[in-house]
C-alpha positions in Angstrom: -34.4 6.3 -10.1 -31.8 8.6 -8.7 -29.7 7.1 -5.8 -26.9 8.0 -3.4 -23.6 6.2 -3.6 -24.4 4.0 -0.6 -27.9 3.1 -2.0 -26.2 2.0 -5.2 -23.6 -0.1 -3.3 -26.4 -1.8 -1.3 -28.5 -2.3 -4.4 -25.7 -4.1 -6.1 -25.0 -6.2 -2.9 -28.6 -7.2 -2.7 -29.1 -8.0 -6.4 -31.8 -5.3 -6.7 -31.9 -2.5 -9.3 -33.0 0.1 -6.7 -33.2 0.4 -2.9 -34.7 3.1 -0.7 -33.9 4.3 2.8 -35.8 2.4 5.5 -36.0 -0.7 3.3 -34.8 -4.0 4.8 -32.7 -6.0 2.4 -30.5 -9.1 2.4 -27.0 -8.2 1.2 -23.9 -10.3 0.3 -20.8 -9.4 2.3 -17.4 -8.9 0.6 -15.2 -8.8 3.8 -15.8 -9.5 7.4 -13.2 -8.3 10.0 -13.0 -9.3 13.6 -10.3 -8.8 16.3 -9.2 -10.1 19.6 -11.9 -8.3 21.6 -15.0 -9.5 19.7 -13.5 -12.4 17.8 -13.9 -15.0 20.6 -17.5 -14.0 21.2 -18.3 -14.2 17.5 -16.6 -17.6 17.1 -18.5 -18.9 20.1 -21.9 -17.9 18.7 -20.9 -19.3 15.2 -20.1 -22.7 16.7 -23.2 -22.7 18.9 -25.6 -21.8 16.0 -23.9 -23.5 13.0 -22.3 -26.5 14.8 -18.8 -27.3 16.3 -17.7 -28.7 12.9 -19.2 -26.0 10.7 -17.1 -24.3 8.1 -17.0 -20.6 7.4 -18.7 -19.3 4.3 -15.4 -18.1 2.6 -12.0 -18.4 4.2 -10.6 -15.7 1.9 -13.2 -13.0 2.8 -12.5 -13.1 6.6 -9.7 -10.9 8.2 -8.6 -11.7 11.7 -6.6 -8.9 13.4 -5.4 -9.0 17.0 -4.8 -5.4 18.0 -6.7 -4.2 21.1 -5.2 -6.0 24.1 -1.9 -7.3 22.8 1.1 -6.1 24.8 -0.2 -7.1 28.2 0.4 -9.8 30.7 -3.3 -10.1 31.3 -4.1 -13.8 31.0 -7.7 -13.3 29.7 -6.5 -10.9 27.0 -3.9 -13.4 25.9 -6.4 -16.2 25.9 -8.5 -14.1 23.4 -5.7 -14.2 20.9 -5.2 -17.9 21.4 -8.9 -18.4 20.5 -8.4 -16.4 17.3 -5.3 -18.5 16.5 -7.1 -21.8 17.0 -10.0 -20.7 14.8 -7.7 -19.4 12.1 -5.9 -22.8 11.9 -9.0 -24.9 12.1 -10.7 -22.9 9.3 -7.6 -22.2 7.3 -8.3 -18.5 7.3 -6.2 -16.8 4.7 -5.8 -13.4 6.3 -4.8 -13.8 10.0 -2.3 -11.1 11.1 -1.0 -13.1 14.1 1.3 -12.1 16.9 3.2 -14.9 18.5 6.0 -13.1 20.3 4.5 -10.5 22.5 7.8 -9.2 23.8 9.0 -8.2 20.4 6.4 -7.2 17.8 9.1 -6.9 15.1 9.7 -10.6 15.4 6.2 -11.2 14.0 6.2 -10.9 10.2 2.4 -11.3 10.1 1.5 -8.8 12.8 0.1 -5.6 11.5 -1.5 -3.5 14.3 -4.7 -1.5 14.5 -7.4 -3.2 12.4 -8.8 -0.2 10.5 -5.5 1.2 9.3 -4.2 -2.4 8.6 -7.3 -3.2 6.5 -6.5 -0.2 4.3 -2.7 -0.7 4.1 -3.2 -4.4 3.3 -5.6 -3.8 0.4 -8.8 -5.1 2.0 -10.7 -1.8 1.5 -12.1 -1.4 -2.0 -14.6 0.9 -3.7 -18.1 -0.5 -4.2 -17.8 -3.3 -1.7 -19.5 -4.2 1.6 -17.3 -4.5 4.6 -18.5 -5.4 8.1 -16.3 -5.4 11.2 -16.9 -6.2 14.9 -15.6 -2.7 15.8 -17.5 0.5 15.7 -14.8 2.4 13.8 -15.0 0.0 10.8 -16.7 3.0 9.2 -13.1 4.2 8.7 -13.1 2.3 5.4 -15.9 4.4 3.9 -13.0 6.7 2.8 -12.5 4.2 -0.1 -16.0 4.6 -1.4 -17.4 1.5 0.1 -20.2 0.6 2.6 -18.3 -0.2 5.8 -19.8 -0.3 9.3 -19.5 -1.9 12.7 -21.7 -4.8 13.8 -22.1 -7.0 16.9 -20.9 -10.5 17.5 -24.2 -12.1 16.7 -24.4 -10.5 13.2 -20.8 -11.3 12.6 -21.4 -15.0 13.5 -24.3 -15.0 11.1 -22.0 -13.6 8.3 -19.3 -16.2 9.2 -21.8 -18.9 8.4 -23.7 -17.4 5.5 -21.9 -14.5 4.0 -25.1 -12.5 4.2 -26.8 -10.0 6.5 -30.2 -8.3 6.8 -29.6 -4.6 6.7 -31.9 -1.5 6.8 -30.9 0.9 4.1 -29.7 4.2 5.8 -30.7 7.6 4.6 -27.8 9.8 3.5 -26.8 13.1 5.1 -24.5 15.1 2.9 -21.7 17.3 4.2 -20.0 19.6 1.6 -16.7 21.0 2.5 -15.2 23.7 0.3 -12.2 26.0 0.4 -8.5 25.4 0.7 -7.5 23.9 4.0 -5.6 26.4 6.2 -2.2 25.0 7.2 -3.2 24.9 10.9 -6.3 22.7 10.3 -6.5 18.9 9.8 -9.4 16.5 9.0 -9.7 15.8 12.8 -10.7 19.5 13.3 -13.3 19.2 10.6 -15.0 16.0 12.0 -14.9 17.4 15.5 -16.5 20.6 14.2 -19.3 18.6 12.4 -19.9 16.3 15.4 -20.1 19.3 17.7 -22.6 20.9 15.3 -25.0 17.9 14.9 -24.3 16.2 18.3 -23.4 12.6 19.1 -26.9 11.5 18.0 -27.2 13.8 15.0 -26.6 11.1 12.4 -28.1 8.1 14.1 -28.4 5.2 11.7 -27.6 7.5 8.7 -24.9 7.6 6.1 -22.6 10.7 6.4 -21.4 11.4 2.9 -18.5 13.9 2.6 -18.0 15.9 -0.7 -16.6 19.1 -2.0 -13.3 20.6 -3.2 -11.7 20.3 0.3 -12.4 16.5 0.4 -11.1 16.0 -3.1 -7.8 17.6 -2.1 -7.4 15.3 0.9 -5.0 12.4 1.2 -6.4 9.0 1.8 -5.3 9.1 5.5 -7.1 12.4 6.1 -10.2 11.0 4.4 -10.0 8.0 6.7 -10.0 10.4 9.7 -13.2 12.0 8.5 -15.0 8.7 8.0 -13.5 7.1 11.1 -15.5 9.3 13.5 -19.0 9.3 11.9 -19.8 6.7 14.6 -19.3 9.4 17.2 -22.2 11.2 15.6 -24.3 8.1 15.7 -23.7 7.5 12.0 -24.2 4.0 10.4 -21.4 4.7 8.0 -19.3 7.4 6.4 -18.5 7.6 2.7 -16.4 9.5 0.3 -16.5 8.9 -3.5 -13.5 7.1 -4.9 -11.3 9.1 -7.3 -7.7 9.1 -8.6 -6.4 9.5 -5.1 -8.2 6.4 -4.0 -7.1 4.4 -7.0 -3.4 5.5 -6.6 -3.5 4.4 -2.9 -4.8 1.0 -3.9 -2.2 0.4 -6.6 0.0 -2.5 -5.5 -2.2 -3.1 -2.5 -4.9 -5.1 -4.2 -5.2 -7.0 -7.5 -9.0 -7.5 -7.1 -11.3 -5.7 -9.5 -13.8 -3.3 -8.1 -16.6 -1.0 -9.2 -16.9 2.6 -7.9 -20.2 4.4 -7.5 -21.1 8.0 -7.3 -24.1 9.8 -5.9 -26.6 11.0 -8.6 -27.1 14.8 -8.9 -30.8 14.6 -8.0 -30.5 11.9 -5.3 -32.6 12.4 -2.2 -30.8 13.3 1.0 -31.9 13.3 4.6 -32.5 17.0 5.5 -29.8 18.3 7.8 -30.7 22.0 7.9 -33.2 24.0 9.9 -35.5 24.1 6.9 -36.6 21.1 4.8 -35.0 22.9 1.8 -31.5 22.4 3.2 -30.5 19.0 1.9 -26.9 19.2 2.8 -24.7 21.0 5.3 -22.0 23.1 3.8 -18.8 24.4 5.3 -16.2 27.0 4.2 -13.1 25.4 5.8 -11.2 28.7 5.5 -13.4 30.1 8.2 -12.8 27.3 10.7 -10.4 27.2 13.6 -8.7 24.4 15.5 -11.2 22.7 17.9 -11.2 20.2 20.7 -13.9 18.0 22.2 -13.9 18.6 25.9 -14.7 15.9 28.5 -16.7 13.8 28.5 -18.3 13.7 25.0 -17.0 13.9 21.4 -19.6 16.6 20.7 -18.5 18.9 23.6 -16.9 21.2 21.1 -14.8 24.2 21.9 -12.2 26.3 20.1 -8.7 25.2 21.2 -7.8 28.9 21.9 -10.7 29.1 24.5 -9.2 26.2 26.5 -5.7 27.7 27.0 -6.1 27.8 30.8 -6.6 24.0 31.0 -3.5 22.5 32.5 -2.7 19.0 31.2 -0.8 16.0 32.5 0.0 14.2 29.3 -0.4 14.0 25.5 -1.3 10.9 23.6 -0.7 10.6 19.8 -2.0 7.3 18.3 -5.1 5.2 17.4 -6.9 4.5 14.2 -8.0 8.1 14.2 -4.7 9.8 15.0 -1.9 7.2 14.7 -1.3 7.2 11.0 2.0 8.2 9.3 0.6 11.6 8.3 -0.6 12.2 11.8 2.9 11.8 13.2 4.4 13.8 10.4 2.1 16.7 11.3 3.0 16.4 15.0 6.7 16.2 14.2 6.6 19.4 12.0 5.2 21.3 14.9 7.3 19.8 17.7 10.7 20.1 15.8 13.2 22.3 17.6 11.1 22.5 20.8 10.9 20.6 24.1 7.7 18.9 25.4 6.5 20.0 28.9 4.5 16.8 29.7 4.9 13.1 29.0 4.1 12.6 25.4 3.1 9.1 24.3 3.5 8.0 20.7 1.6 4.9 19.5 1.8 4.1 15.8 -1.3 2.4 14.4 0.6 -0.3 12.4 4.0 -1.9 11.9 4.2 0.1 8.6 3.6 3.4 10.5 6.2 2.4 13.1 8.8 1.8 10.3 7.9 5.2 8.8 8.7 6.9 12.1 12.3 5.6 11.8 12.7 6.2 8.0 10.6 9.2 7.0 12.5 12.4 7.3 11.4 16.0 7.9 14.0 18.7 7.6 16.9 16.2 7.6 15.8 14.2 10.6 13.6 11.1 11.0 10.3 11.6 12.8 11.6 9.4 15.6 14.7 11.6 16.0 12.5 14.8 16.1 10.2 13.3 18.8 13.1 11.9 21.0 15.1 15.2 20.7 12.0 17.0 22.0 11.8 14.7 25.0 8.8 12.5 23.9 8.6 8.9 25.2 10.0 6.4 22.7 7.4 5.2 20.1 5.5 2.1 21.4 4.7 -1.1 19.6 1.8 -0.6 17.2 -1.6 -1.4 18.7 -4.8 0.2 20.0 -3.0 0.6 23.4 -4.6 3.2 25.7 -7.3 4.4 23.3 -9.8 2.2 25.0 -8.1 1.8 28.4 -7.4 -1.9 28.5 -5.6 -3.9 31.2 -3.7 -1.9 33.9 -0.3 -2.5 32.2 -1.4 -1.1 28.8 1.1 1.5 27.4 -0.1 5.1 28.0 -3.2 4.0 30.0 -4.6 6.7 32.3 -4.3 4.9 35.6 -4.7 8.1 37.6 -7.3 10.9 37.3 -5.1 12.9 34.9 -5.9 15.3 32.1 -4.9 14.2 28.7 -5.0 15.7 25.2 -5.4 12.9 22.8 -5.7 12.2 19.0 -8.1 9.3 19.7 -11.8 9.2 19.0 -13.7 9.0 22.3 -13.5 10.8 25.7 -16.3 9.1 27.7 -15.6 8.6 31.4 -13.1 5.7 31.8 -12.5 5.4 28.0 -8.7 5.7 28.4 -8.6 4.1 31.9 -9.4 6.0 35.1 -13.1 7.1 35.3 -12.1 10.4 36.8 -9.5 11.1 34.1 -10.4 13.9 31.6 -9.7 13.5 27.9 -9.6 16.3 25.4 -9.9 15.1 21.8 -7.7 17.0 19.4 -5.9 17.0 16.0 -2.2 16.0 15.9 -1.3 19.7 15.5 -3.3 20.7 18.6 -1.9 17.7 20.6 1.7 18.5 19.6 1.2 22.2 20.5 -0.3 21.2 23.9 2.6 19.0 24.6 4.9 22.0 24.2 3.1 24.2 26.6 1.5 21.8 29.2 -1.9 23.4 28.5 -4.5 22.9 25.8 -3.0 25.0 23.0 -4.1 26.3 19.6 -1.4 25.1 17.2 -1.3 28.5 15.5 0.9 29.6 18.4 3.7 27.5 16.9 3.0 28.0 13.2 
C-alpha cells in the first residue's frame, strides 16, 4: 500500500505495516522535549499520576531546555527553572541545558538557548524519528524528515511515564515549490505566502509536506523556517524529506543511526485545490514577492511594497523562526553600509548563533560589527525573549502600543507584550529594509 512519509514514520513507530489517515494508533516516542514554561506543569502531572517517586521511562530520551523566561527578575519565572533543575537532578536526565548564572549566559557551558534551534544544533532531530515537545513550534524539526509536533502538558506527562502516546494519523497536504529562489526572497516569505493562501485553519490537524526543486536547494536553516510555521496554518506537523543536505548537517552532531523515509509516488494526499483533482498546491517561486503578515493574524498577508506607508517604531530580529545564523547573515548583508532609523533589536536563538555574530564575517566585517556600525542595539543573550511577550523586563518586549516589524512567528494581540501593539511578521530581509527606512519596506529597495 502506498504511503506518505509521515504515514511510514508513524507505521514504524506503532509497529504496524501500514497506517491510514484518521486511524488512532499507539506510537513509541524517540524524544520528548519540554522547557521552562510547560515543564513544571508536565512534571506536576507526571508526579500526580505516576507517583512522587516514579521514574521517567528513559532518562536519555528527554531533553529539558530553559529558554522562554530566562533573563528576568520575575520570581515565578525563575522558580520554573528551579523546578526543571530539581527534576533533572532527581531523575538524572542526561540532556538538561541548564542556566545557573542569569546575569551572564556565557558563564553557563550547558546553556543553549531557544529549544527548537538547540534541538537541531545538538543533534536531537533525526530522520524517521518521533519527537514531541511541549511547545507548538516543535514542528520545526520536521525539516529533518521526522514526525515532530507540539503537545500539551498532560500528553507530555504520559510520555514521561510510558514513552508512548495515542495519536490520530494526520492526512498529508503537499506543497510543491519549484524555480530558483530570487535573491530577495527567503523561506519566511514562502511560508507567509502559503499561510496567507490557505488561512490559519487551512491545514488543521494535517501534515504539511514541502517538496520540489526549491526546497531541495534550501539550507537546513531555511527548511526549518518553512516547517516551523506550519502550526500557524493549524498544521499538526510539517515535513521535508531527508537528503544529502540533511545528512551533512547531522554529521558530527549525532552518532545515532536513523532511517529516512520518502513519500511514495502514488500516495494519497488531502486535496488542497479547488477541485478534488488537485492533490497538491504548487508554486513557482520566481513569481513571488516579499510579503508580510499584517496585524493581528499570521494569515493577514500583504505584499511588503503595499505597506510602505506604515510607519514603524522598532524592528525585532530573533526567535526560532528568524533568529538563526543565516537569518542574521541575510539581515547584515542588507544593512551593511546603512544606518537604521528605528531601534533594532537582535536576539540570537542560541549560544552558537550568538558566537557566530562575533566570528562570522561578511565583506571583511563580523555580523556584529555590521549591526553595531549601522546603529542597531547590541545583540542580546540568546533566548525566546520578546517573541511571546514575557515579564515586563524582557529584552525587546513591546511595553507600549508600538508598531514592530518582526522575524517572529505570531502577531496576535498581546503576543509581544502590549495588547494594542501591532506586529508585522516579515523575513529578515524585509525586517532589515524596514529598519533602514522606519516604514514597512520591500527589501528590493536596497538590493
